[in-house]
All heavy atoms as a GROMACS GRO file, in nm:
protein
  578
    1MET      N    1   1.255  -1.442   0.289
    1MET     CA    2   1.144  -1.507   0.219
    1MET      C    3   1.079  -1.404   0.130
    1MET      O    4   1.082  -1.285   0.164
    1MET     CB    5   1.052  -1.578   0.322
    1MET     CG    6   0.919  -1.565   0.303
    1MET     SD    7   0.813  -1.653   0.430
    1MET     CE    8   0.925  -1.708   0.552
    2GLU      N    9   1.029  -1.447   0.018
    2GLU     CA   10   0.963  -1.357  -0.075
    2GLU      C   11   0.821  -1.408  -0.102
    2GLU      O   12   0.809  -1.531  -0.116
    2GLU     CB   13   1.047  -1.352  -0.206
    2GLU     CG   14   0.988  -1.255  -0.300
    2GLU     CD   15   1.081  -1.248  -0.428
    2GLU    OE1   16   1.202  -1.254  -0.411
    2GLU    OE2   17   1.028  -1.231  -0.537
    3VAL      N   18   0.732  -1.318  -0.101
    3VAL     CA   19   0.591  -1.356  -0.134
    3VAL      C   20   0.545  -1.273  -0.250
    3VAL      O   21   0.601  -1.164  -0.279
    3VAL     CB   22   0.500  -1.335  -0.014
    3VAL    CG1   23   0.538  -1.423   0.102
    3VAL    CG2   24   0.495  -1.186   0.033
    4THR      N   25   0.443  -1.323  -0.320
    4THR     CA   26   0.390  -1.247  -0.437
    4THR      C   27   0.261  -1.177  -0.401
    4THR      O   28   0.220  -1.098  -0.486
    4THR     CB   29   0.364  -1.346  -0.552
    4THR    OG1   30   0.277  -1.448  -0.506
    4THR    CG2   31   0.496  -1.413  -0.600
    5GLN      N   32   0.199  -1.196  -0.289
    5GLN     CA   33   0.078  -1.128  -0.245
    5GLN      C   34   0.094  -1.072  -0.109
    5GLN      O   35   0.154  -1.140  -0.018
    5GLN     CB   36  -0.039  -1.231  -0.245
    5GLN     CG   37  -0.070  -1.297  -0.377
    5GLN     CD   38  -0.128  -1.203  -0.473
    5GLN    OE1   39  -0.208  -1.113  -0.438
    5GLN    NE2   40  -0.087  -1.207  -0.598
    6ALA      N   41   0.050  -0.950  -0.094
    6ALA     CA   42   0.062  -0.877   0.041
    6ALA      C   43  -0.006  -0.966   0.148
    6ALA      O   44   0.036  -0.968   0.261
    6ALA     CB   45   0.006  -0.738   0.031
    7ARG      N   46  -0.115  -1.025   0.107
    7ARG     CA   47  -0.198  -1.105   0.205
    7ARG      C   48  -0.114  -1.217   0.261
    7ARG      O   49  -0.118  -1.255   0.376
    7ARG     CB   50  -0.323  -1.157   0.147
    7ARG     CG   51  -0.408  -1.245   0.229
    7ARG     CD   52  -0.448  -1.164   0.360
    7ARG     NE   53  -0.500  -1.255   0.460
    7ARG     CZ   54  -0.613  -1.232   0.523
    7ARG    NH1   55  -0.694  -1.135   0.493
    7ARG    NH2   56  -0.652  -1.322   0.613
    8ASN      N   57  -0.024  -1.280   0.169
    8ASN     CA   58   0.057  -1.388   0.221
    8ASN      C   59   0.161  -1.340   0.328
    8ASN      O   60   0.184  -1.410   0.425
    8ASN     CB   61   0.141  -1.448   0.104
    8ASN     CG   62   0.047  -1.519   0.004
    8ASN    OD1   63  -0.063  -1.542   0.038
    8ASN    ND2   64   0.102  -1.546  -0.115
    9ALA      N   65   0.214  -1.218   0.314
    9ALA     CA   66   0.304  -1.159   0.412
    9ALA      C   67   0.227  -1.143   0.544
    9ALA      O   68   0.284  -1.174   0.653
    9ALA     CB   69   0.359  -1.023   0.364
   10ARG      N   70   0.110  -1.091   0.538
   10ARG     CA   71   0.032  -1.071   0.663
   10ARG      C   72   0.004  -1.208   0.727
   10ARG      O   73   0.010  -1.218   0.849
   10ARG     CB   74  -0.099  -1.000   0.629
   10ARG     CG   75  -0.176  -0.961   0.757
   10ARG     CD   76  -0.319  -0.948   0.734
   10ARG     NE   77  -0.389  -0.900   0.859
   10ARG     CZ   78  -0.414  -0.975   0.957
   10ARG    NH1   79  -0.376  -1.102   0.968
   10ARG    NH2   80  -0.483  -0.925   1.062
   11ASP      N   81  -0.037  -1.305   0.647
   11ASP     CA   82  -0.069  -1.440   0.707
   11ASP      C   83   0.060  -1.501   0.768
   11ASP      O   84   0.047  -1.562   0.876
   11ASP     CB   85  -0.126  -1.528   0.600
   11ASP     CG   86  -0.259  -1.491   0.553
   11ASP    OD1   87  -0.329  -1.405   0.623
   11ASP    OD2   88  -0.308  -1.538   0.449
   12LEU      N   89   0.170  -1.486   0.706
   12LEU     CA   90   0.294  -1.542   0.765
   12LEU      C   91   0.330  -1.467   0.895
   12LEU      O   92   0.373  -1.536   0.994
   12LEU     CB   93   0.410  -1.522   0.670
   12LEU     CG   94   0.411  -1.624   0.547
   12LEU    CD1   95   0.509  -1.574   0.442
   12LEU    CD2   96   0.438  -1.762   0.594
   13CYS      N   97   0.306  -1.339   0.902
   13CYS     CA   98   0.325  -1.264   1.028
   13CYS      C   99   0.230  -1.313   1.134
   13CYS      O  100   0.263  -1.329   1.253
   13CYS     CB  101   0.312  -1.116   1.006
   13CYS     SG  102   0.442  -1.047   0.905
   14ALA      N  103   0.099  -1.329   1.098
   14ALA     CA  104   0.002  -1.370   1.196
   14ALA      C  105   0.032  -1.505   1.249
   14ALA      O  106   0.003  -1.539   1.367
   14ALA     CB  107  -0.135  -1.368   1.128
   15ALA      N  108   0.100  -1.593   1.174
   15ALA     CA  109   0.130  -1.730   1.214
   15ALA      C  110   0.264  -1.731   1.291
   15ALA      O  111   0.301  -1.832   1.339
   15ALA     CB  112   0.141  -1.819   1.088
   16GLY      N  113   0.330  -1.616   1.303
   16GLY     CA  114   0.458  -1.607   1.377
   16GLY      C  115   0.574  -1.658   1.298
   16GLY      O  116   0.674  -1.692   1.353
   17LEU      N  117   0.557  -1.673   1.170
   17LEU     CA  118   0.668  -1.731   1.088
   17LEU      C  119   0.752  -1.628   1.017
   17LEU      O  120   0.854  -1.662   0.954
   17LEU     CB  121   0.605  -1.819   0.975
   17LEU     CG  122   0.525  -1.937   1.031
   17LEU    CD1  123   0.456  -2.013   0.918
   17LEU    CD2  124   0.616  -2.031   1.106
   18ALA      N  125   0.712  -1.497   1.023
   18ALA     CA  126   0.786  -1.392   0.954
   18ALA      C  127   0.758  -1.264   1.018
   18ALA      O  128   0.670  -1.246   1.103
   18ALA     CB  129   0.751  -1.388   0.805
   19LYS      N  130   0.843  -1.164   0.985
   19LYS     CA  131   0.822  -1.019   1.026
   19LYS      C  132   0.814  -0.941   0.894
   19LYS      O  133   0.888  -0.976   0.799
   19LYS     CB  134   0.934  -0.969   1.109
   19LYS     CG  135   0.944  -1.039   1.244
   19LYS     CD  136   1.046  -0.973   1.327
   19LYS     CE  137   1.057  -1.041   1.464
   19LYS     NZ  138   1.161  -0.980   1.545
   20ALA      N  139   0.733  -0.840   0.887
   20ALA     CA  140   0.716  -0.764   0.766
   20ALA      C  141   0.673  -0.620   0.801
   20ALA      O  142   0.620  -0.596   0.906
   20ALA     CB  143   0.618  -0.822   0.673
   21VAL      N  144   0.708  -0.527   0.712
   21VAL     CA  145   0.662  -0.392   0.727
   21VAL      C  146   0.536  -0.387   0.649
   21VAL      O  147   0.533  -0.411   0.528
   21VAL     CB  148   0.761  -0.293   0.674
   21VAL    CG1  149   0.709  -0.150   0.681
   21VAL    CG2  150   0.890  -0.299   0.754
   22LEU      N  151   0.428  -0.360   0.720
   22LEU     CA  152   0.291  -0.357   0.656
   22LEU      C  153   0.228  -0.219   0.680
   22LEU      O  154   0.254  -0.158   0.784
   22LEU     CB  155   0.207  -0.466   0.714
   22LEU     CG  156   0.244  -0.607   0.705
   22LEU    CD1  157   0.159  -0.700   0.791
   22LEU    CD2  158   0.244  -0.654   0.556
   23PRO      N  159   0.137  -0.182   0.590
   23PRO     CA  160   0.062  -0.056   0.627
   23PRO      C  161  -0.026  -0.087   0.751
   23PRO      O  162  -0.061  -0.202   0.772
   23PRO     CB  163  -0.028  -0.039   0.502
   23PRO     CG  164  -0.005  -0.147   0.403
   23PRO     CD  165   0.104  -0.238   0.461
   24VAL      N  166  -0.055   0.015   0.821
   24VAL     CA  167  -0.131  -0.006   0.950
   24VAL      C  168  -0.260  -0.086   0.927
   24VAL      O  169  -0.292  -0.182   0.999
   24VAL     CB  170  -0.159   0.126   1.016
   24VAL    CG1  171  -0.250   0.110   1.139
   24VAL    CG2  172  -0.028   0.195   1.066
   25PHE      N  173  -0.337  -0.044   0.823
   25PHE     CA  174  -0.465  -0.121   0.801
   25PHE      C  175  -0.447  -0.272   0.775
   25PHE      O  176  -0.530  -0.351   0.814
   25PHE     CB  177  -0.542  -0.057   0.686
   25PHE     CG  178  -0.482  -0.079   0.555
   25PHE    CD1  179  -0.517  -0.189   0.477
   25PHE    CD2  180  -0.404   0.012   0.495
   25PHE    CE1  181  -0.457  -0.214   0.352
   25PHE    CE2  182  -0.351  -0.006   0.372
   25PHE     CZ  183  -0.375  -0.120   0.298
   26ALA      N  184  -0.330  -0.308   0.715
   26ALA     CA  185  -0.309  -0.448   0.687
   26ALA      C  186  -0.262  -0.527   0.809
   26ALA      O  187  -0.280  -0.643   0.817
   26ALA     CB  188  -0.205  -0.460   0.569
   27GLY      N  189  -0.207  -0.452   0.898
   27GLY     CA  190  -0.149  -0.520   1.022
   27GLY      C  191  -0.252  -0.522   1.139
   27GLY      O  192  -0.216  -0.577   1.242
   28GLN      N  193  -0.366  -0.464   1.122
   28GLN     CA  194  -0.466  -0.465   1.228
   28GLN      C  195  -0.498  -0.609   1.278
   28GLN      O  196  -0.521  -0.692   1.191
   28GLN     CB  197  -0.591  -0.388   1.190
   28GLN     CG  198  -0.564  -0.238   1.182
   28GLN     CD  199  -0.690  -0.160   1.137
   28GLN    OE1  200  -0.776  -0.218   1.082
   28GLN    NE2  201  -0.683  -0.032   1.154
   29GLY      N  202  -0.501  -0.624   1.400
   29GLY     CA  203  -0.526  -0.756   1.453
   29GLY      C  204  -0.411  -0.851   1.476
   29GLY      O  205  -0.421  -0.954   1.536
   30LEU      N  206  -0.296  -0.809   1.431
   30LEU     CA  207  -0.171  -0.889   1.453
   30LEU      C  208  -0.133  -0.860   1.598
   30LEU      O  209  -0.134  -0.746   1.643
   30LEU     CB  210  -0.067  -0.852   1.357
   30LEU     CG  211  -0.094  -0.889   1.212
   30LEU    CD1  212   0.028  -0.846   1.124
   30LEU    CD2  213  -0.113  -1.038   1.199
   31PRO      N  214  -0.089  -0.961   1.668
   31PRO     CA  215  -0.060  -0.944   1.815
   31PRO      C  216   0.062  -0.856   1.842
   31PRO      O  217   0.060  -0.793   1.944
   31PRO     CB  218  -0.036  -1.089   1.863
   31PRO     CG  219  -0.009  -1.172   1.740
   31PRO     CD  220  -0.082  -1.101   1.628
   32LEU      N  221   0.163  -0.860   1.759
   32LEU     CA  222   0.287  -0.784   1.786
   32LEU      C  223   0.300  -0.663   1.695
   32LEU      O  224   0.407  -0.628   1.657
   32LEU     CB  225   0.403  -0.876   1.775
   32LEU     CG  226   0.405  -0.990   1.875
   32LEU    CD1  227   0.524  -1.084   1.848
   32LEU    CD2  228   0.407  -0.939   2.016
   33LEU      N  229   0.190  -0.599   1.659
   33LEU     CA  230   0.195  -0.484   1.570
   33LEU      C  231   0.267  -0.370   1.638
   33LEU      O  232   0.242  -0.330   1.749
   33LEU     CB  233   0.050  -0.435   1.538
   33LEU     CG  234   0.045  -0.316   1.440
   33LEU    CD1  235   0.100  -0.358   1.302
   33LEU    CD2  236  -0.102  -0.277   1.427
   34GLU      N  237   0.375  -0.316   1.566
   34GLU     CA  238   0.452  -0.207   1.619
   34GLU      C  239   0.449  -0.091   1.512
   34GLU      O  240   0.480  -0.115   1.396
   34GLU     CB  241   0.592  -0.253   1.639
   34GLU     CG  242   0.692  -0.145   1.692
   34GLU     CD  243   0.828  -0.193   1.713
   34GLU    OE1  244   0.847  -0.323   1.738
   34GLU    OE2  245   0.920  -0.116   1.707
   35ALA      N  246   0.409   0.026   1.552
   35ALA     CA  247   0.412   0.142   1.463
   35ALA      C  248   0.551   0.189   1.436
   35ALA      O  249   0.631   0.195   1.528
   35ALA     CB  250   0.322   0.249   1.522
   36LEU      N  251   0.576   0.228   1.312
   36LEU     CA  252   0.703   0.288   1.273
   36LEU      C  253   0.670   0.425   1.216
   36LEU      O  254   0.671   0.442   1.094
   36LEU     CB  255   0.773   0.205   1.173
   36LEU     CG  256   0.802   0.056   1.208
   36LEU    CD1  257   0.854  -0.026   1.094
   36LEU    CD2  258   0.904   0.058   1.322
   37PRO      N  259   0.651   0.522   1.306
   37PRO     CA  260   0.607   0.656   1.256
   37PRO      C  261   0.709   0.726   1.169
   37PRO      O  262   0.673   0.811   1.088
   37PRO     CB  263   0.584   0.737   1.382
   37PRO     CG  264   0.664   0.669   1.482
   37PRO     CD  265   0.666   0.520   1.449
   38ASP      N  266   0.830   0.700   1.186
   38ASP     CA  267   0.936   0.770   1.102
   38ASP      C  268   0.968   0.701   0.970
   38ASP      O  269   1.053   0.742   0.891
   38ASP     CB  270   1.065   0.783   1.179
   38ASP     CG  271   1.047   0.873   1.302
   38ASP    OD1  272   0.960   0.964   1.297
   38ASP    OD2  273   1.114   0.853   1.401
   39LEU      N  274   0.902   0.588   0.941
   39LEU     CA  275   0.916   0.518   0.824
   39LEU      C  276   0.833   0.580   0.710
   39LEU      O  277   0.715   0.556   0.707
   39LEU     CB  278   0.885   0.372   0.834
   39LEU     CG  279   0.913   0.280   0.722
   39LEU    CD1  280   1.058   0.276   0.681
   39LEU    CD2  281   0.863   0.141   0.744
   40THR      N  282   0.891   0.657   0.625
   40THR     CA  283   0.817   0.720   0.516
   40THR      C  284   0.899   0.708   0.389
   40THR      O  285   1.023   0.699   0.393
   40THR     CB  286   0.792   0.869   0.545
   40THR    OG1  287   0.917   0.937   0.556
   40THR    CG2  288   0.714   0.898   0.667
   41HIS      N  289   0.831   0.703   0.279
   41HIS     CA  290   0.893   0.698   0.151
   41HIS      C  291   0.788   0.740   0.046
   41HIS      O  292   0.667   0.726   0.071
   41HIS     CB  293   0.954   0.564   0.123
   41HIS     CG  294   0.856   0.454   0.110
   41HIS    ND1  295   0.805   0.393   0.228
   41HIS    CD2  296   0.796   0.386   0.008
   41HIS    CE1  297   0.719   0.296   0.189
   41HIS    NE2  298   0.714   0.295   0.060
   42GLY      N  299   0.829   0.773  -0.072
   42GLY     CA  300   0.743   0.812  -0.175
   42GLY      C  301   0.662   0.691  -0.229
   42GLY      O  302   0.713   0.573  -0.219
   43GLN      N  303   0.551   0.713  -0.282
   43GLN     CA  304   0.463   0.612  -0.336
   43GLN      C  305   0.447   0.637  -0.486
   43GLN      O  306   0.431   0.754  -0.532
   43GLN     CB  307   0.331   0.605  -0.272
   43GLN     CG  308   0.333   0.570  -0.129
   43GLN     CD  309   0.367   0.423  -0.106
   43GLN    OE1  310   0.320   0.341  -0.170
   43GLN    NE2  311   0.455   0.400  -0.003
   44TRP      N  312   0.444   0.530  -0.566
   44TRP     CA  313   0.420   0.546  -0.708
   44TRP      C  314   0.283   0.475  -0.740
   44TRP      O  315   0.254   0.376  -0.689
   44TRP     CB  316   0.522   0.471  -0.789
   44TRP     CG  317   0.661   0.541  -0.792
   44TRP    CD1  318   0.760   0.538  -0.692
   44TRP    CD2  319   0.706   0.629  -0.890
   44TRP    NE1  320   0.861   0.621  -0.724
   44TRP    CE2  321   0.836   0.680  -0.851
   44TRP    CE3  322   0.656   0.674  -1.011
   44TRP    CZ2  323   0.913   0.764  -0.921
   44TRP    CZ3  324   0.733   0.758  -1.082
   44TRP    CH2  325   0.858   0.809  -1.036
   45LEU      N  326   0.208   0.546  -0.818
   45LEU     CA  327   0.082   0.486  -0.865
   45LEU      C  328   0.103   0.446  -1.015
   45LEU      O  329   0.145   0.538  -1.090
   45LEU     CB  330  -0.030   0.588  -0.857
   45LEU     CG  331  -0.170   0.542  -0.901
   45LEU    CD1  332  -0.210   0.427  -0.819
   45LEU    CD2  333  -0.264   0.653  -0.896
   46VAL      N  334   0.094   0.325  -1.043
   46VAL     CA  335   0.122   0.277  -1.176
   46VAL      C  336   0.002   0.211  -1.236
   46VAL      O  337  -0.088   0.164  -1.169
   46VAL     CB  338   0.243   0.179  -1.178
   46VAL    CG1  339   0.370   0.240  -1.122
   46VAL    CG2  340   0.215   0.055  -1.096
   47SER      N  341  -0.002   0.199  -1.364
   47SER     CA  342  -0.100   0.130  -1.435
   47SER      C  343  -0.038   0.049  -1.550
   47SER      O  344   0.076   0.093  -1.596
   47SER     CB  345  -0.211   0.227  -1.489
   47SER     OG  346  -0.154   0.313  -1.579
   48HIS      N  347  -0.105  -0.044  -1.602
   48HIS     CA  348  -0.054  -0.126  -1.709
   48HIS      C  349  -0.040  -0.037  -1.836
   48HIS      O  350  -0.127   0.047  -1.862
   48HIS     CB  351  -0.149  -0.242  -1.739
   48HIS     CG  352  -0.088  -0.342  -1.836
   48HIS    ND1  353  -0.087  -0.323  -1.968
   48HIS    CD2  354  -0.026  -0.456  -1.812
   48HIS    CE1  355  -0.034  -0.421  -2.028
   48HIS    NE2  356   0.009  -0.509  -1.937
   49HIS      N  357   0.070  -0.050  -1.901
   49HIS     CA  358   0.101   0.041  -2.019
   49HIS      C  359  -0.014   0.043  -2.120
   49HIS      O  360  -0.053   0.145  -2.172
   49HIS     CB  361   0.227  -0.010  -2.089
   49HIS     CG  362   0.262   0.070  -2.211
   49HIS    ND1  363   0.309   0.196  -2.204
   49HIS    CD2  364   0.254   0.033  -2.338
   49HIS    CE1  365   0.328   0.245  -2.321
   49HIS    NE2  366   0.298   0.152  -2.414
   50GLU      N  367  -0.072  -0.073  -2.147
   50GLU     CA  368  -0.183  -0.080  -2.248
   50GLU      C  369  -0.316  -0.030  -2.199
   50GLU      O  370  -0.398   0.012  -2.281
   50GLU     CB  371  -0.192  -0.224  -2.301
   50GLU     CG  372  -0.070  -0.266  -2.376
   50GLU     CD  373  -0.080  -0.411  -2.418
   50GLU    OE1  374  -0.180  -0.475  -2.403
   50GLU    OE2  375   0.025  -0.471  -2.467
   51ALA      N  376  -0.332  -0.026  -2.066
   51ALA     CA  377  -0.460   0.023  -2.011
   51ALA      C  378  -0.463   0.161  -1.964
   51ALA      O  379  -0.569   0.221  -1.936
   51ALA     CB  380  -0.499  -0.071  -1.889
   52ARG      N  381  -0.345   0.229  -1.961
   52ARG     CA  382  -0.340   0.362  -1.896
   52ARG      C  383  -0.423   0.471  -1.967
   52ARG      O  384  -0.456   0.570  -1.908
   52ARG     CB  385  -0.199   0.403  -1.884
   52ARG     CG  386  -0.123   0.431  -2.013
   52ARG     CD  387   0.019   0.460  -1.993
   52ARG     NE  388   0.081   0.467  -2.126
   52ARG     CZ  389   0.187   0.551  -2.155
   52ARG    NH1  390   0.230   0.628  -2.058
   52ARG    NH2  391   0.235   0.547  -2.269
   53HIS      N  392  -0.452   0.444  -2.095
   53HIS     CA  393  -0.535   0.549  -2.169
   53HIS      C  394  -0.680   0.514  -2.170
   53HIS      O  395  -0.760   0.589  -2.228
   53HIS     CB  396  -0.480   0.568  -2.306
   53HIS     CG  397  -0.340   0.621  -2.313
   53HIS    ND1  398  -0.309   0.746  -2.264
   53HIS    CD2  399  -0.221   0.560  -2.347
   53HIS    CE1  400  -0.181   0.766  -2.279
   53HIS    NE2  401  -0.122   0.655  -2.327
   54ALA      N  402  -0.718   0.402  -2.111
   54ALA     CA  403  -0.862   0.362  -2.111
   54ALA      C  404  -0.938   0.457  -2.025
   54ALA      O  405  -0.892   0.498  -1.919
   54ALA     CB  406  -0.874   0.217  -2.055
   55PRO      N  407  -1.058   0.508  -2.073
   55PRO     CA  408  -1.135   0.607  -1.999
   55PRO      C  409  -1.157   0.575  -1.850
   55PRO      O  410  -1.135   0.660  -1.769
   55PRO     CB  411  -1.259   0.619  -2.081
   55PRO     CG  412  -1.219   0.581  -2.218
   55PRO     CD  413  -1.117   0.474  -2.203
   56PRO      N  414  -1.194   0.453  -1.816
   56PRO     CA  415  -1.213   0.421  -1.671
   56PRO      C  416  -1.086   0.437  -1.586
   56PRO      O  417  -1.087   0.491  -1.478
   56PRO     CB  418  -1.263   0.280  -1.669
   56PRO     CG  419  -1.313   0.248  -1.804
   56PRO     CD  420  -1.232   0.337  -1.890
   57VAL      N  421  -0.976   0.396  -1.646
   57VAL     CA  422  -0.849   0.407  -1.574
   57VAL      C  423  -0.806   0.555  -1.558
   57VAL      O  424  -0.761   0.601  -1.459
   57VAL     CB  425  -0.733   0.330  -1.650
   57VAL    CG1  426  -0.596   0.353  -1.585
   57VAL    CG2  427  -0.771   0.179  -1.648
   58ARG      N  428  -0.824   0.633  -1.667
   58ARG     CA  429  -0.792   0.778  -1.662
   58ARG      C  430  -0.874   0.844  -1.560
   58ARG      O  431  -0.829   0.929  -1.484
   58ARG     CB  432  -0.815   0.840  -1.806
   58ARG     CG  433  -0.727   0.797  -1.913
   58ARG     CD  434  -0.578   0.810  -1.890
   58ARG     NE  435  -0.540   0.933  -1.827
   58ARG     CZ  436  -0.418   0.949  -1.760
   58ARG    NH1  437  -0.335   0.851  -1.750
   58ARG    NH2  438  -0.385   1.063  -1.714
   59ARG      N  439  -1.008   0.811  -1.551
   59ARG     CA  440  -1.089   0.877  -1.445
   59ARG      C  441  -1.044   0.849  -1.305
   59ARG      O  442  -1.038   0.939  -1.220
   59ARG     CB  443  -1.237   0.828  -1.461
   59ARG     CG  444  -1.311   0.894  -1.579
   59ARG     CD  445  -1.462   0.872  -1.574
   59ARG     NE  446  -1.492   0.730  -1.587
   59ARG     CZ  447  -1.514   0.668  -1.701
   59ARG    NH1  448  -1.496   0.726  -1.821
   59ARG    NH2  449  -1.545   0.542  -1.709
   60VAL      N  450  -1.003   0.723  -1.281
   60VAL     CA  451  -0.951   0.693  -1.150
   60VAL      C  452  -0.821   0.768  -1.120
   60VAL      O  453  -0.803   0.818  -1.014
   60VAL     CB  454  -0.934   0.538  -1.133
   60VAL    CG1  455  -0.857   0.503  -1.008
   60VAL    CG2  456  -1.068   0.465  -1.136
   61LEU      N  457  -0.734   0.763  -1.217
   61LEU     CA  458  -0.604   0.833  -1.195
   61LEU      C  459  -0.623   0.984  -1.170
   61LEU      O  460  -0.561   1.037  -1.084
   61LEU     CB  461  -0.517   0.810  -1.314
   61LEU     CG  462  -0.470   0.664  -1.334
   61LEU    CD1  463  -0.386   0.646  -1.458
   61LEU    CD2  464  -0.381   0.619  -1.217
   62ARG      N  465  -0.718   1.048  -1.246
   62ARG     CA  466  -0.740   1.191  -1.228
   62ARG      C  467  -0.807   1.213  -1.091
   62ARG      O  468  -0.772   1.309  -1.020
   62ARG     CB  469  -0.826   1.243  -1.343
   62ARG     CG  470  -0.749   1.270  -1.464
   62ARG     CD  471  -0.831   1.363  -1.564
   62ARG     NE  472  -0.952   1.294  -1.607
   62ARG     CZ  473  -0.965   1.208  -1.706
   62ARG    NH1  474  -0.854   1.183  -1.779
   62ARG    NH2  475  -1.077   1.158  -1.744
   63ALA      N  476  -0.896   1.125  -1.051
   63ALA     CA  477  -0.963   1.150  -0.922
   63ALA      C  478  -0.859   1.129  -0.807
   63ALA      O  479  -0.856   1.211  -0.715
   63ALA     CB  480  -1.072   1.046  -0.903
   64LEU      N  481  -0.775   1.034  -0.821
   64LEU     CA  482  -0.667   1.018  -0.712
   64LEU      C  483  -0.570   1.135  -0.714
   64LEU      O  484  -0.523   1.179  -0.608
   64LEU     CB  485  -0.595   0.887  -0.738
   64LEU     CG  486  -0.668   0.760  -0.702
   64LEU    CD1  487  -0.598   0.631  -0.753
   64LEU    CD2  488  -0.688   0.752  -0.554
   65GLU      N  489  -0.537   1.184  -0.833
   65GLU     CA  490  -0.453   1.302  -0.843
   65GLU      C  491  -0.513   1.415  -0.766
   65GLU      O  492  -0.451   1.492  -0.692
   65GLU     CB  493  -0.425   1.333  -0.986
   65GLU     CG  494  -0.335   1.449  -1.007
   65GLU     CD  495  -0.312   1.485  -1.151
   65GLU    OE1  496  -0.399   1.448  -1.234
   65GLU    OE2  497  -0.207   1.549  -1.181
   66ARG      N  498  -0.643   1.445  -0.792
   66ARG     CA  499  -0.706   1.554  -0.721
   66ARG      C  500  -0.712   1.536  -0.574
   66ARG      O  501  -0.688   1.634  -0.501
   66ARG     CB  502  -0.847   1.573  -0.776
   66ARG     CG  503  -0.855   1.632  -0.919
   66ARG     CD  504  -0.998   1.669  -0.963
   66ARG     NE  505  -1.089   1.558  -0.956
   66ARG     CZ  506  -1.117   1.478  -1.059
   66ARG    NH1  507  -1.050   1.493  -1.170
   66ARG    NH2  508  -1.202   1.377  -1.046
   67LEU      N  509  -0.741   1.411  -0.536
   67LEU     CA  510  -0.748   1.383  -0.393
   67LEU      C  511  -0.621   1.405  -0.323
   67LEU      O  512  -0.607   1.469  -0.218
   67LEU     CB  513  -0.797   1.241  -0.372
   67LEU     CG  514  -0.803   1.189  -0.225
   67LEU    CD1  515  -0.908   1.265  -0.151
   67LEU    CD2  516  -0.821   1.043  -0.222
   68LEU      N  517  -0.507   1.353  -0.386
   68LEU     CA  518  -0.381   1.365  -0.326
   68LEU      C  519  -0.323   1.510  -0.325
   68LEU      O  520  -0.265   1.554  -0.231
   68LEU     CB  521  -0.280   1.272  -0.397
   68LEU     CG  522  -0.311   1.123  -0.378
   68LEU    CD1  523  -0.217   1.045  -0.460
   68LEU    CD2  524  -0.294   1.084  -0.233
   69ALA      N  525  -0.355   1.588  -0.433
   69ALA     CA  526  -0.317   1.725  -0.439
   69ALA      C  527  -0.393   1.805  -0.326
   69ALA      O  528  -0.332   1.891  -0.270
   69ALA     CB  529  -0.350   1.776  -0.577
   70ARG      N  530  -0.519   1.778  -0.309
   70ARG     CA  531  -0.598   1.845  -0.207
   70ARG      C  532  -0.546   1.821  -0.062
   70ARG      O  533  -0.530   1.910   0.018
   70ARG     CB  534  -0.743   1.795  -0.213
   70ARG     CG  535  -0.841   1.875  -0.114
   70ARG     CD  536  -0.979   1.815  -0.107
   70ARG     NE  537  -0.962   1.686  -0.046
   70ARG     CZ  538  -1.042   1.582  -0.069
   70ARG    NH1  539  -1.134   1.592  -0.161
   70ARG    NH2  540  -1.031   1.474   0.002
   71ASP      N  541  -0.515   1.693  -0.035
   71ASP     CA  542  -0.467   1.658   0.100
   71ASP      C  543  -0.324   1.691   0.122
   71ASP      O  544  -0.277   1.703   0.236
   71ASP     CB  545  -0.492   1.509   0.124
   71ASP     CG  546  -0.644   1.474   0.141
   71ASP    OD1  547  -0.716   1.570   0.157
   71ASP    OD2  548  -0.674   1.361   0.133
   72GLY      N  549  -0.244   1.700   0.016
   72GLY     CA  550  -0.102   1.725   0.028
   72GLY      C  551  -0.025   1.607   0.087
   72GLY      O  552  -0.079   1.502   0.123
   73PRO      N  553   0.108   1.623   0.088
   73PRO     CA  554   0.192   1.512   0.143
   73PRO      C  555   0.167   1.494   0.292
   73PRO      O  556   0.139   1.582   0.365
   73PRO     CB  557   0.336   1.560   0.118
   73PRO     CG  558   0.330   1.703   0.097
   73PRO     CD  559   0.184   1.739   0.054
   74ARG      N  560   0.184   1.370   0.328
   74ARG     CA  561   0.167   1.332   0.470
   74ARG      C  562   0.298   1.275   0.520
   74ARG      O  563   0.326   1.156   0.516
   74ARG     CB  564   0.054   1.226   0.488
   74ARG     CG  565  -0.081   1.284   0.450
   74ARG     CD  566  -0.185   1.187   0.474
   74ARG     NE  567  -0.311   1.247   0.437
   74ARG     CZ  568  -0.425   1.185   0.435
   74ARG    NH1  569  -0.432   1.064   0.469
   74ARG    NH2  570  -0.536   1.249   0.399
   75ASN      N  571   0.374   1.369   0.581
   75ASN     CA  572   0.508   1.326   0.635
   75ASN      C  573   0.505   1.338   0.787
   75ASN      O  574   0.448   1.420   0.844
   75ASN     CB  575   0.621   1.402   0.578
   75ASN     CG  576   0.646   1.368   0.435
   75ASN    OD1  577   0.614   1.260   0.388
   75ASN    ND2  578   0.698   1.464   0.360
   0.00000   0.00000   0.00000
């Protein structure tokens, strides 16, 4: 099954109609939550092509870049 919203995946899991890999914060409260500590992969931060140069978007991207560089990778 395919969903277009992450919340829909969580709701289907909560109703017992599906299984999904969710971030821990999204799966909180689900009865059969199972941690997958070895499941890691790279993350991409993207922005809309036309909005990527807008000052508010640039500020957020730079702040996230600094935050992630400070904390380093989490494997």
